[in-house]
C-alpha positions as CSV (number, residue, x, y, z in Angstrom):
1,X,-42.7,-50.2,20.1
2,X,-40.4,-50.0,23.2
3,X,-37.2,-48.1,22.6
4,X,-33.7,-50.2,22.7
5,X,-32.9,-47.2,25.3
6,X,-36.0,-47.7,27.6
7,X,-34.3,-51.2,28.1
8,X,-30.7,-49.9,28.4
9,X,-31.0,-47.3,30.7
10,X,-32.5,-49.3,34.0
11,X,-30.2,-51.4,33.4
12,X,-27.3,-48.6,33.8
13,X,-28.9,-46.9,36.6
14,X,-29.9,-49.6,39.2
15,X,-26.6,-50.1,39.7
16,X,-25.6,-46.4,40.0
17,X,-27.9,-46.4,42.4
18,X,-27.4,-49.5,44.7
19,X,-23.7,-49.0,44.5
20,X,-23.6,-45.3,46.1
21,X,-25.8,-46.9,49.1
22,X,-22.9,-48.7,51.4
23,X,-20.8,-45.8,51.1
24,X,-23.1,-43.1,51.7
25,X,-24.2,-45.1,54.8
26,X,-20.5,-45.0,55.8
27,X,-19.8,-41.5,55.6
28,X,-22.8,-41.0,57.4
29,X,-21.6,-42.9,60.2
30,X,-18.6,-41.4,60.1
31,X,-20.3,-37.8,60.3
32,X,-18.8,-36.7,56.9
33,X,-22.1,-34.8,56.1
34,X,-20.6,-33.6,53.0
35,X,-19.4,-36.7,51.2
36,X,-22.6,-38.7,52.6
37,X,-24.9,-35.9,51.3
38,X,-23.2,-35.9,48.1
39,X,-23.8,-39.9,47.7
40,X,-27.3,-39.0,48.4
41,X,-28.1,-36.3,46.2
42,X,-26.9,-38.6,43.4
43,X,-29.0,-41.6,44.7
44,X,-32.2,-39.1,44.4
45,X,-30.8,-38.6,40.6
46,X,-30.3,-42.1,39.7
47,X,-33.3,-43.9,41.3
48,X,-35.7,-41.6,38.8
49,X,-33.4,-42.6,36.2
50,X,-33.8,-46.5,36.8
51,X,-37.7,-46.0,37.3
52,X,-38.7,-43.6,34.8
53,X,-38.1,-45.7,31.4
54,X,-40.1,-48.7,32.9
55,X,-42.8,-46.2,33.0
56,X,-42.3,-44.4,30.2
57,X,-41.1,-46.5,27.5
58,X,-43.1,-45.6,24.4
59,X,-43.9,-42.5,22.5
60,X,-47.6,-43.1,22.9
61,X,-48.7,-39.9,25.0
62,X,-51.9,-40.7,25.2
63,X,-51.9,-43.3,27.1
64,X,-49.0,-41.9,29.5
65,X,-50.0,-41.7,33.3
66,X,-49.8,-38.4,34.1
67,X,-46.8,-38.8,37.0
68,X,-48.7,-36.7,39.3
69,X,-47.2,-36.6,42.9
70,X,-44.4,-39.1,41.7
71,X,-43.2,-36.3,39.0
72,X,-43.5,-33.1,41.6
73,X,-41.3,-34.6,43.7
74,X,-38.6,-35.5,41.2
75,X,-38.7,-31.9,39.7
76,X,-38.2,-30.4,43.3
77,X,-35.2,-33.0,43.5
78,X,-34.0,-31.9,40.4
79,X,-34.0,-28.0,41.6
80,X,-32.2,-28.9,44.7
81,X,-29.6,-31.1,42.9
82,X,-28.9,-28.0,40.7
83,X,-27.2,-26.4,43.9
84,X,-26.7,-29.2,46.0
85,X,-23.8,-31.4,43.8
86,X,-22.0,-28.3,43.4
87,X,-22.3,-26.9,47.3
88,X,-21.1,-31.0,48.9
89,X,-18.4,-30.9,46.3
90,X,-17.4,-27.3,47.5
91,X,-17.6,-28.2,51.4
92,X,-15.2,-31.6,50.7
93,X,-12.9,-29.4,48.4
94,X,-12.5,-26.8,51.4
95,X,-12.0,-29.1,53.8
96,X,-9.1,-31.0,51.8
97,X,-7.4,-27.4,51.3
98,X,-7.5,-26.8,55.0
99,X,-5.6,-30.3,55.8
100,X,-3.1,-28.8,53.9
101,X,-2.7,-25.4,55.5
102,X,0.5,-25.8,57.4
103,X,0.2,-22.9,59.9
104,X,-3.2,-24.1,61.5
105,X,-2.8,-27.7,62.3
106,X,-4.7,-29.1,65.5
107,X,-4.5,-32.3,66.5
108,X,-7.5,-32.1,69.0
109,X,-10.7,-30.1,67.3
110,X,-12.6,-28.1,70.2
111,X,-16.0,-28.9,70.4
112,X,-17.7,-25.5,69.2
113,X,-15.5,-25.8,66.2
114,X,-16.5,-29.4,65.2
115,X,-20.5,-27.8,65.8
116,X,-19.3,-24.9,63.5
117,X,-18.2,-27.3,60.7
118,X,-21.2,-29.5,60.7
119,X,-23.6,-26.5,60.4
120,X,-21.4,-25.3,57.8
121,X,-22.0,-29.0,55.7
122,X,-26.0,-29.1,56.7
123,X,-26.4,-25.3,55.7
124,X,-24.7,-25.6,52.1
125,X,-25.3,-29.6,51.5
126,X,-29.0,-29.4,52.7
127,X,-30.6,-26.0,53.8
128,X,-29.6,-24.1,50.7
129,X,-31.1,-26.4,48.0
130,X,-34.2,-27.1,50.2
131,X,-34.6,-22.9,50.1
132,X,-34.1,-23.1,46.5
133,X,-36.7,-25.8,46.0
134,X,-39.2,-23.4,47.6
135,X,-38.1,-20.6,45.7
136,X,-38.4,-22.5,42.4
137,X,-42.5,-22.0,42.8
138,X,-41.8,-18.0,41.8
139,X,-40.7,-19.2,38.3
140,X,-42.6,-22.6,37.9
141,X,-44.6,-21.8,35.3
142,X,-46.4,-25.6,35.0
143,X,-46.5,-28.6,37.0
144,X,-43.7,-30.0,34.9
145,X,-42.2,-31.4,31.6
146,X,-43.0,-35.3,30.9
147,X,-40.4,-36.6,28.4
148,X,-40.6,-40.1,26.7
149,X,-37.8,-42.5,28.4
150,X,-36.1,-39.5,30.5
151,X,-39.8,-39.0,32.6
152,X,-40.0,-35.9,35.0
153,X,-38.4,-32.6,34.1
154,X,-38.7,-29.5,36.0
155,X,-40.1,-26.4,34.2
156,X,-38.9,-22.7,34.5
157,X,-40.6,-19.6,33.2
158,X,-38.2,-18.1,30.1
159,X,-37.7,-14.7,32.3
160,X,-35.0,-13.3,34.3
161,X,-36.3,-14.2,37.8
162,X,-35.5,-17.7,36.6
163,X,-31.6,-16.7,36.1
164,X,-31.5,-14.6,39.5
165,X,-33.3,-17.1,41.4
166,X,-32.4,-20.7,40.3
167,X,-30.1,-20.7,37.6
168,X,-27.1,-18.6,38.5
169,X,-26.5,-20.8,42.2
170,X,-25.1,-23.4,40.3
171,X,-22.4,-21.8,38.6
172,X,-21.6,-19.6,41.6
173,X,-21.4,-23.0,43.6
174,X,-19.2,-24.2,41.2
175,X,-16.6,-21.4,41.3
176,X,-16.6,-21.6,44.8
177,X,-15.7,-25.3,44.5
178,X,-13.2,-24.3,42.0
179,X,-11.3,-21.9,44.3
180,X,-11.0,-24.5,47.3
181,X,-9.7,-27.2,44.3
182,X,-7.3,-24.5,43.2
183,X,-6.2,-23.4,46.4
184,X,-5.7,-27.6,47.4
185,X,-3.7,-27.9,44.3
186,X,-1.8,-25.1,45.1
187,X,-0.6,-25.9,48.8
188,X,0.0,-29.7,47.5
189,X,2.8,-28.4,45.3
190,X,4.0,-25.9,47.8
191,X,4.0,-28.3,50.5
192,X,4.8,-31.7,49.0
193,X,7.6,-32.5,51.1
194,X,5.3,-32.2,54.2
195,X,2.5,-34.2,52.8
196,X,2.5,-37.6,54.7
197,X,3.1,-35.3,58.1
198,X,0.2,-32.9,57.4
199,X,-2.2,-36.2,57.1
200,X,-0.5,-37.8,60.0
201,X,-1.5,-34.9,61.9
202,X,-4.9,-34.9,60.7
203,X,-5.3,-38.4,61.5
204,X,-6.0,-40.0,57.9
205,X,-4.4,-41.6,55.0
206,X,-2.9,-40.7,51.5
207,X,-5.8,-43.1,49.8
208,X,-8.2,-41.7,51.5
209,X,-7.2,-37.9,50.4
210,X,-6.2,-38.9,47.1
211,X,-9.6,-40.5,46.4
212,X,-11.2,-37.1,47.5
213,X,-8.5,-34.8,45.7
214,X,-9.6,-36.7,42.0
215,X,-13.4,-36.2,42.5
216,X,-12.2,-32.5,43.2
217,X,-10.4,-32.4,40.0
218,X,-13.1,-34.4,37.7
219,X,-15.5,-31.7,39.3
220,X,-12.9,-28.8,38.3
221,X,-12.5,-30.3,34.7
222,X,-16.1,-31.6,33.7
223,X,-18.7,-29.7,36.2
224,X,-17.7,-26.5,35.9
225,X,-17.6,-26.1,32.3
226,X,-20.4,-27.6,31.6
227,X,-22.5,-25.5,34.1
228,X,-21.2,-22.7,32.4
229,X,-22.6,-23.9,29.3
230,X,-25.8,-24.7,30.5
231,X,-26.2,-21.2,32.3
232,X,-25.1,-19.4,28.8
233,X,-27.8,-21.4,26.9
234,X,-30.5,-20.4,29.2
235,X,-30.0,-16.9,29.5
236,X,-30.0,-16.9,25.7
237,X,-33.4,-18.4,25.8
238,X,-34.7,-15.7,28.2
239,X,-37.3,-14.1,26.0
240,X,-39.9,-12.7,28.1
241,X,-40.9,-10.0,30.9
242,X,-42.1,-11.9,34.1
243,X,-45.4,-11.8,35.4
244,X,-46.9,-13.7,38.2
245,X,-50.6,-13.7,36.6
246,X,-48.7,-15.4,33.6
247,X,-46.6,-18.2,35.1
248,X,-49.3,-19.1,37.7
249,X,-52.2,-18.4,35.7
250,X,-55.1,-21.2,34.7
251,X,-52.5,-23.5,33.0
252,X,-50.4,-23.6,35.9
253,X,-51.3,-27.0,37.1
254,X,-51.0,-28.4,33.4
255,X,-48.4,-31.2,32.6
256,X,-46.2,-30.6,29.1
257,X,-45.7,-34.4,27.4
258,X,-42.7,-34.4,25.0
259,X,-42.2,-37.6,22.8
260,X,-38.1,-38.9,23.5
261,X,-38.2,-40.4,19.6
262,X,-36.0,-43.0,21.2
263,X,-33.5,-40.6,22.7
264,X,-32.5,-39.9,26.4
265,X,-31.8,-36.3,27.8
266,X,-27.7,-36.1,28.1
267,X,-28.2,-35.0,31.6
268,X,-29.7,-38.3,32.7
269,X,-26.2,-40.3,31.1
270,X,-24.2,-37.6,33.1
271,X,-26.1,-38.7,36.4
272,X,-25.5,-42.6,35.9
273,X,-21.8,-41.8,34.7
274,X,-21.1,-39.5,37.7
275,X,-22.9,-42.2,40.1
276,X,-20.2,-45.0,38.9
277,X,-17.2,-42.5,39.2
278,X,-18.8,-42.0,43.0
279,X,-18.7,-45.6,43.8
280,X,-15.0,-46.2,42.5
281,X,-14.0,-43.5,44.3
282,X,-15.6,-43.5,47.6
283,X,-16.6,-47.2,47.6
284,X,-13.6,-49.6,46.8
285,X,-11.1,-48.9,49.7
286,X,-10.2,-50.3,52.9
287,X,-12.5,-49.0,55.1
288,X,-15.7,-49.6,52.4
289,X,-14.9,-53.0,52.3
290,X,-15.0,-53.5,56.0
291,X,-18.1,-51.6,55.8
292,X,-19.2,-54.5,53.4
293,X,-18.1,-57.4,55.4
294,X,-19.6,-55.8,58.9
295,X,-23.2,-56.1,56.9
296,X,-22.7,-59.2,55.8
297,X,-21.4,-60.4,59.0
298,X,-24.8,-58.8,61.0
299,X,-26.9,-60.8,58.9
300,X,-25.1,-64.1,59.6
301,X,-23.3,-64.7,56.5
302,X,-20.1,-64.4,58.8
303,X,-21.2,-68.1,59.8
304,X,-21.2,-69.7,56.1
305,X,-17.8,-67.2,54.9
306,X,-15.1,-67.0,57.8
307,X,-13.0,-64.7,56.2
308,X,-15.3,-62.0,56.7
309,X,-14.4,-61.5,59.8
310,X,-11.0,-60.3,58.7
311,X,-10.8,-56.6,58.7
312,X,-8.2,-54.9,57.7
313,X,-7.1,-51.8,59.4
314,X,-6.7,-48.6,56.8
315,X,-3.6,-47.7,58.5
316,X,-2.2,-50.8,58.6
317,X,-1.6,-53.5,55.7
318,X,-2.0,-56.4,57.6
319,X,-5.4,-57.7,58.3
320,X,-6.7,-58.3,61.7
321,X,-9.6,-60.9,62.7
322,X,-12.0,-59.2,64.6
323,X,-14.9,-60.7,67.2
324,X,-18.4,-59.9,66.0
325,X,-21.2,-60.9,68.3
326,X,-23.2,-63.3,65.7
327,X,-26.6,-63.9,65.1
328,X,-29.8,-61.4,64.9
329,X,-30.6,-61.2,68.2
330,X,-27.6,-59.3,69.3
331,X,-28.0,-55.3,68.4
332,X,-26.2,-53.5,65.7
333,X,-24.6,-50.9,68.9
334,X,-23.0,-54.2,70.2
335,X,-21.7,-55.6,67.1
336,X,-20.2,-52.0,65.9
337,X,-18.5,-52.0,69.7
338,X,-16.8,-55.3,69.0
339,X,-15.4,-54.0,65.6
340,X,-14.4,-50.8,66.3
341,X,-12.5,-51.3,69.3
342,X,-10.3,-53.7,67.1
343,X,-10.1,-50.9,64.3
344,X,-8.7,-48.1,66.1
345,X,-8.8,-45.1,63.7
346,X,-11.0,-46.9,61.0
347,X,-14.2,-45.4,62.3
348,X,-12.7,-42.0,62.3
349,X,-13.7,-39.2,60.3
350,X,-11.0,-38.2,57.5
351,X,-9.6,-36.0,58.9
352,X,-9.6,-34.4,62.3
353,X,-8.7,-30.5,62.2
354,X,-8.6,-28.1,59.9
355,X,-8.3,-24.3,60.2
356,X,-8.2,-23.9,63.7
357,X,-9.0,-27.4,64.4
358,X,-11.9,-29.4,62.6
359,X,-13.2,-32.7,61.1
360,X,-12.7,-33.3,57.3
361,X,-15.4,-35.3,55.4
362,X,-13.8,-38.3,54.7
363,X,-13.5,-41.3,51.9
364,X,-13.4,-44.7,52.4
365,X,-9.7,-46.1,51.5
């Protein structure tokens, strides 16, 4: 029989995946690499959560597809996500903390500083996760585990190199993110009377700042203790000495199939929950709504729903009507030019100018 969880999980995971796509696009178009990358990594995790229960809904192990190729990709994305989510959050928290740095307010960031900030985001959100995915091969004792309902799960050798090369980096990134979150909280309290002036100097809004701040606090309260607990559990399971010949022996190409007994792994529930949290924080504000309207107008729905042309400036409470180039023949860039010429700072990054001038990853109001 098909377990009820195998039906419920796709119903929850598909929306958690789809809802993250529009705010992800918005952030990348605004060059908010850290925030956009955070959404994309969450999509990488939740899309398999929607697909896997449809492929392996029962515990009939002998009839299972072994998932080769499909699961190989999933397993490595899981390894990369171990550090990517924490790193992206840390970069966002760092930028928010720099916004509240009263000693370094620069309205016009230099080109070199903008490039340096972009490089920092790319390195921590993508280069390090990809590097971890490559190093993972050293401690990969088999292709992967294959669980009923949950699907593909990365396999690790229970030896100390797994701790050093993979496990410990998530808590380290989490502690770094916690430092910047704590610094942000301190500066918010210390400079609370200058809060609005500091946001104005960075060309952002209170709503955008608060949304990212809430995300950082949730991360500090929930994710950091979880990472510490997982590291403790994994260390306690370390029981053998590392040997390359044993880890990459004759059984390396095998797949370990594990029945679910009608249950879903806990981390899968957490991934879906965070997908919804990110959407409600990043995808329900004024800038996000404006982006949705532009997308709908671009496919011609503005002809049927004229209200889609009403775009609200995130820095104002008064909606303004903008002129879109109607119809498919017009290019997207032409449409965007018509929109952005009216919306002023709506298309700006979350904050420009951090430590000695920078650009801070943004979130829709």
